[in-house]
Residue frames as a rotation matrix with the C-alpha (Angstrom) as fourth column:
MET 1
-0.672 -0.527 -0.520 -10.20
0.611 -0.792 0.013 -9.36
-0.419 -0.309 0.854 -2.38
ASP 2
0.514 0.855 0.067 -12.51
0.800 -0.450 -0.396 -6.40
-0.308 0.257 -0.916 -2.81
ASP 3
-0.316 -0.675 0.667 -10.90
0.875 -0.479 -0.070 -3.87
0.367 0.561 0.742 -5.17
ASP 4
0.366 0.545 0.754 -13.24
0.231 -0.838 0.494 -1.15
0.902 -0.007 -0.432 -3.91
LEU 5
0.958 -0.036 -0.283 -12.00
0.280 -0.078 0.957 -1.55
-0.056 -0.996 -0.065 -0.33
VAL 6
0.091 -0.996 0.017 -8.38
0.928 0.091 0.361 -1.39
-0.361 -0.017 0.932 -1.49
PHE 7
-0.270 -0.151 0.951 -8.95
0.685 -0.724 0.079 1.69
0.677 0.673 0.299 -3.64
LYS 8
0.725 0.589 0.357 -10.84
0.131 -0.627 0.768 3.37
0.676 -0.511 -0.531 -0.79
ALA 9
0.773 -0.484 -0.410 -8.03
0.529 0.135 0.838 2.59
-0.350 -0.865 0.360 1.63
LEU 10
-0.198 -0.933 0.299 -5.36
0.953 -0.112 0.283 3.88
-0.231 0.341 0.911 -0.76
ALA 11
0.235 0.382 0.894 -7.32
0.685 -0.717 0.127 7.05
0.689 0.583 -0.431 -1.54
ASP 12
0.980 0.197 0.024 -6.50
0.114 -0.657 0.746 8.64
0.162 -0.728 -0.666 1.82
PRO 13
0.338 -0.920 0.201 -3.07
-0.319 -0.312 -0.895 10.29
0.886 0.238 -0.399 2.32
THR 14
0.148 -0.259 0.954 -2.95
-0.988 -0.008 0.151 9.35
-0.032 -0.966 -0.258 6.01
ARG 15
0.795 0.186 0.577 -3.45
-0.234 0.972 0.009 5.69
-0.559 -0.142 0.817 5.19
ARG 16
0.817 -0.577 0.001 -0.77
0.170 0.239 -0.956 5.86
0.551 0.781 0.293 2.48
PHE 17
0.157 -0.756 0.636 1.55
-0.776 -0.492 -0.394 7.44
0.611 -0.432 -0.664 5.08
LEU 18
0.387 0.048 0.921 0.86
-0.782 0.545 0.301 4.53
-0.487 -0.837 0.249 7.46
LEU 19
0.970 -0.040 0.239 1.58
0.155 0.860 -0.486 2.01
-0.186 0.508 0.841 4.69
ASP 20
0.540 -0.825 0.166 4.83
-0.176 -0.304 -0.936 3.83
0.823 0.477 -0.309 3.90
ARG 21
0.145 -0.463 0.874 5.83
-0.980 -0.187 0.063 3.62
0.134 -0.866 -0.481 7.56
LEU 22
0.613 0.133 0.779 5.18
-0.374 0.917 0.137 -0.12
-0.696 -0.375 0.612 7.58
PHE 23
0.938 -0.345 0.017 7.11
0.153 0.371 -0.916 -0.50
0.310 0.862 0.401 4.32
GLU 24
0.284 -0.865 0.413 10.10
-0.659 -0.489 -0.572 1.21
0.697 -0.110 -0.709 5.98
ARG 25
-0.864 -0.492 0.106 9.90
-0.412 0.571 -0.710 -1.14
0.289 -0.657 -0.697 8.97
ASP 26
-0.051 0.867 -0.495 7.28
-0.189 0.479 0.858 -3.78
0.981 0.138 0.139 9.50
GLY 27
-0.014 0.121 -0.992 5.85
0.757 0.650 0.069 -4.83
0.653 -0.750 -0.101 12.85
ARG 28
-0.815 -0.274 0.511 5.14
-0.022 -0.866 -0.499 -1.41
0.579 -0.418 0.700 14.35
THR 29
-0.527 0.631 -0.570 2.92
0.813 0.178 -0.554 -0.67
-0.248 -0.755 -0.607 17.32
LEU 30
0.492 0.789 0.368 0.11
0.824 -0.558 0.094 1.87
0.280 0.257 -0.925 17.31
THR 31
0.687 -0.291 -0.666 2.31
0.287 -0.733 0.617 4.21
-0.667 -0.615 -0.420 19.35
GLU 32
-0.425 -0.901 0.086 5.06
0.392 -0.097 0.915 4.04
-0.816 0.423 0.394 16.73
LEU 33
-0.415 0.315 0.853 2.62
0.904 0.035 0.427 4.56
0.104 0.948 -0.299 13.87
GLU 34
0.660 0.751 -0.026 0.89
0.748 -0.652 0.122 7.56
0.075 -0.100 -0.992 15.41
THR 35
0.074 -0.725 -0.684 4.20
0.440 -0.592 0.675 9.41
-0.895 -0.351 0.275 15.80
GLY 36
-0.886 -0.464 -0.019 4.37
0.221 -0.458 0.861 12.13
-0.408 0.758 0.509 13.17
LEU 37
-0.445 0.815 0.373 0.61
0.633 -0.009 0.774 12.30
0.634 0.580 -0.512 12.65
GLU 38
-0.963 0.162 0.215 -1.37
-0.254 -0.810 -0.529 15.26
0.088 -0.564 0.821 13.88
MET 39
-0.011 0.988 -0.156 -4.45
-0.551 0.124 0.825 13.33
0.835 0.095 0.542 14.96
THR 40
0.235 0.180 0.955 -5.77
-0.960 0.199 0.199 11.48
-0.154 -0.963 0.220 17.96
ARG 41
-0.782 -0.481 0.397 -4.84
-0.483 0.870 0.102 7.92
-0.394 -0.112 -0.912 18.75
PHE 42
-0.068 0.870 0.489 -8.46
0.122 0.493 -0.861 7.00
-0.990 0.001 -0.139 18.02
GLY 43
0.617 0.264 -0.742 -8.20
-0.610 -0.435 -0.662 8.61
-0.497 0.861 -0.107 14.58
VAL 44
-0.367 -0.828 -0.424 -5.11
-0.930 0.331 0.160 6.56
0.008 0.453 -0.891 13.74
MET 45
-0.707 0.153 0.690 -6.90
-0.135 0.929 -0.344 3.42
-0.694 -0.336 -0.637 14.94
LYS 46
0.412 0.910 -0.042 -9.79
-0.142 0.019 -0.990 4.15
-0.900 0.414 0.137 12.57
HIS 47
0.379 -0.366 -0.850 -7.37
-0.923 -0.212 -0.321 4.44
-0.063 0.906 -0.419 9.64
LEU 48
-0.714 -0.685 0.145 -5.66
-0.685 0.727 0.060 1.20
-0.147 -0.057 -0.988 10.63
LYS 49
-0.251 0.718 0.649 -9.05
-0.045 0.661 -0.749 -0.54
-0.967 -0.217 -0.134 10.75
VAL 50
0.692 0.481 -0.539 -9.79
-0.513 -0.198 -0.835 0.56
-0.508 0.854 0.110 7.16
LEU 51
-0.070 -0.819 -0.570 -6.38
-0.985 0.148 -0.092 -0.75
0.160 0.555 -0.816 6.05
GLU 52
-0.781 -0.207 0.589 -6.98
-0.406 0.885 -0.227 -4.04
-0.474 -0.416 -0.776 7.83
GLU 53
0.176 0.934 0.310 -10.47
-0.113 0.332 -0.936 -4.46
-0.978 0.130 0.164 6.34
ALA 54
0.697 0.006 -0.717 -8.94
-0.703 -0.195 -0.684 -3.93
-0.144 0.981 -0.132 2.89
GLY 55
0.922 -0.360 0.146 -6.35
0.358 0.933 0.038 -6.61
-0.150 0.017 0.989 3.64
LEU 56
0.618 -0.708 0.340 -3.46
-0.072 -0.482 -0.873 -4.14
0.783 0.515 -0.350 3.32
ILE 57
-0.386 -0.731 0.562 -2.23
-0.780 -0.067 -0.623 -4.78
0.493 -0.679 -0.544 6.84
THR 58
0.356 0.409 -0.840 -2.37
0.245 0.827 0.506 -7.66
0.902 -0.386 0.194 9.28
THR 59
0.209 -0.254 0.944 -1.95
-0.853 -0.519 0.049 -7.59
0.478 -0.816 -0.325 13.03
CYS 60
0.175 -0.238 -0.955 -0.41
0.333 0.928 -0.170 -9.87
0.927 -0.288 0.241 15.59
ARG 61
0.887 0.135 0.441 -0.40
-0.360 -0.396 0.845 -9.69
0.288 -0.908 -0.303 19.36
SER 62
-0.010 -0.911 -0.411 2.96
0.335 0.384 -0.860 -9.80
0.942 -0.146 0.301 21.10
GLY 63
-0.760 -0.141 -0.634 2.34
0.648 -0.097 -0.755 -9.71
0.045 -0.985 0.165 24.81
ARG 64
-0.061 0.735 -0.675 0.43
0.575 -0.527 -0.626 -6.53
-0.816 -0.426 -0.391 25.54
GLU 65
-0.445 -0.207 -0.872 1.35
-0.445 -0.793 0.415 -4.97
-0.777 0.573 0.261 22.20
LYS 66
0.595 0.580 0.557 -0.45
0.357 0.431 -0.829 -5.27
-0.720 0.692 0.049 18.89
LEU 67
-0.483 -0.840 -0.249 1.97
0.000 -0.284 0.959 -5.24
-0.876 0.463 0.137 15.98
HIS 68
0.671 0.683 -0.287 0.96
-0.211 -0.194 -0.958 -4.09
-0.710 0.704 0.014 12.50
PHE 69
-0.415 -0.792 0.448 2.43
0.209 0.396 0.894 -5.64
-0.886 0.464 0.001 9.35
LEU 70
-0.187 0.248 -0.951 2.19
-0.855 -0.517 0.033 -4.62
-0.483 0.819 0.309 5.71
ASN 71
-0.032 0.219 0.975 0.48
0.371 0.909 -0.192 -7.06
-0.928 0.355 -0.110 3.35
PRO 72
-0.528 -0.282 -0.801 1.55
-0.483 -0.676 0.557 -6.05
-0.698 0.681 0.221 -0.18
VAL 73
-0.754 0.205 0.624 -0.52
0.497 0.799 0.338 -8.73
-0.430 0.565 -0.704 -1.93
PRO 74
0.322 0.946 0.029 -3.67
0.715 -0.223 -0.662 -6.59
-0.620 0.234 -0.749 -2.51
ILE 75
0.347 -0.271 -0.898 -1.54
-0.422 -0.900 0.108 -3.79
-0.837 0.342 -0.427 -3.99
ARG 76
-0.748 -0.661 0.054 0.15
-0.296 0.406 0.864 -6.29
-0.593 0.631 -0.500 -6.31
LEU 77
-0.419 0.678 0.604 -3.21
0.770 0.618 -0.160 -7.65
-0.481 0.398 -0.781 -7.41
ILE 78
0.603 0.576 -0.553 -4.43
0.239 -0.791 -0.563 -4.12
-0.761 0.207 -0.614 -8.14
HIS 79
-0.137 -0.758 -0.638 -1.23
-0.608 -0.444 0.658 -3.52
-0.782 0.478 -0.400 -10.12
ASP 80
-0.862 -0.234 0.449 -1.66
0.125 0.761 0.637 -6.70
-0.491 0.605 -0.627 -12.13
ARG 81
-0.144 0.922 0.360 -5.35
0.875 0.289 -0.389 -6.08
-0.463 0.259 -0.848 -12.77
TRP 82
0.740 0.642 -0.201 -5.47
0.545 -0.747 -0.381 -2.33
-0.395 0.172 -0.902 -13.35
ILE 83
0.550 -0.578 -0.603 -2.04
-0.414 -0.816 0.404 -0.89
-0.725 0.027 -0.688 -14.04
SER 84
-0.380 -0.853 0.358 0.17
-0.081 0.416 0.906 -3.35
-0.921 0.316 -0.227 -15.88
LYS 85
-0.028 0.408 0.913 -2.27
0.866 0.466 -0.182 -3.94
-0.499 0.785 -0.366 -18.73
TYR 86
0.922 0.383 -0.050 -2.45
0.319 -0.828 -0.461 -0.21
-0.218 0.409 -0.886 -19.46
ALA 87
0.435 -0.842 -0.318 1.32
-0.538 -0.526 0.659 0.23
-0.722 -0.116 -0.682 -19.30
GLU 88
0.111 -0.424 0.899 2.13
0.414 0.842 0.346 -2.69
-0.903 0.334 0.270 -21.65
ARG 89
0.723 0.228 0.652 1.35
0.689 -0.172 -0.704 -0.79
-0.049 0.958 -0.282 -24.84
GLN 90
0.916 -0.397 0.055 3.59
-0.395 -0.917 -0.052 2.16
0.071 0.026 -0.997 -23.89
ILE 91
0.271 -0.853 0.446 6.44
-0.425 0.310 0.851 -0.10
-0.864 -0.420 -0.278 -22.82
SER 92
0.270 -0.122 0.955 6.23
0.688 0.718 -0.103 -2.06
-0.674 0.685 0.278 -26.08
ALA 93
0.920 0.100 0.378 6.28
0.348 -0.651 -0.674 1.20
0.179 0.752 -0.634 -28.05
LEU 94
0.706 -0.705 0.069 9.39
-0.658 -0.615 0.434 2.36
-0.264 -0.352 -0.898 -26.17
VAL 95
0.112 -0.653 0.749 11.16
0.011 0.755 0.656 -0.96
-0.994 -0.065 0.092 -26.79
ASP 96
0.516 0.151 0.843 10.29
0.802 0.262 -0.537 -0.76
-0.302 0.953 0.014 -30.51
LEU 97
0.978 -0.160 0.136 11.54
-0.106 -0.936 -0.336 2.83
0.181 0.314 -0.932 -30.66
LYS 98
0.443 -0.859 0.256 14.79
-0.567 -0.048 0.822 1.86
-0.694 -0.509 -0.509 -28.91
ARG 99
0.117 -0.365 0.924 15.39
0.477 0.836 0.270 -0.98
-0.871 0.409 0.272 -31.39
GLU 100
0.758 0.254 0.601 14.61
0.652 -0.293 -0.699 1.27
-0.002 0.922 -0.387 -34.34
LEU 101
0.901 -0.433 0.030 17.01
-0.434 -0.899 0.056 3.97
0.003 -0.063 -0.998 -33.15
GLU 102
0.230 -0.850 0.475 19.77
-0.374 0.373 0.849 1.44
-0.898 -0.373 -0.232 -32.48
ASN 103
0.151 -0.117 0.982 19.38
0.700 0.713 -0.023 -0.01
-0.698 0.691 0.189 -35.97
SER 104
0.962 0.263 0.068 19.53
0.240 -0.706 -0.667 3.40
-0.127 0.658 -0.742 -37.65
């Protein structure tokens, strides 16, 4: 997995919107995904390509339709690598504070 591709893909609000749509219901067509976006079909396809290159979505043909599916694994790997280690200290401090206040 290339972290740079994932960060680049997540940096754009349109791509985050597309990921949110797939989170709500997986297996959407391009037509379903472009609904609610004020851009051309080609523009949406370009965003989907960036998401696919980053490994954040996968596609599958079903007859004449191409279905898009969310792949949460790269986001989880980013979380584990970049977010959780920075949050651990604050969480530990809050747990210690909670224990201290309960023992007072």
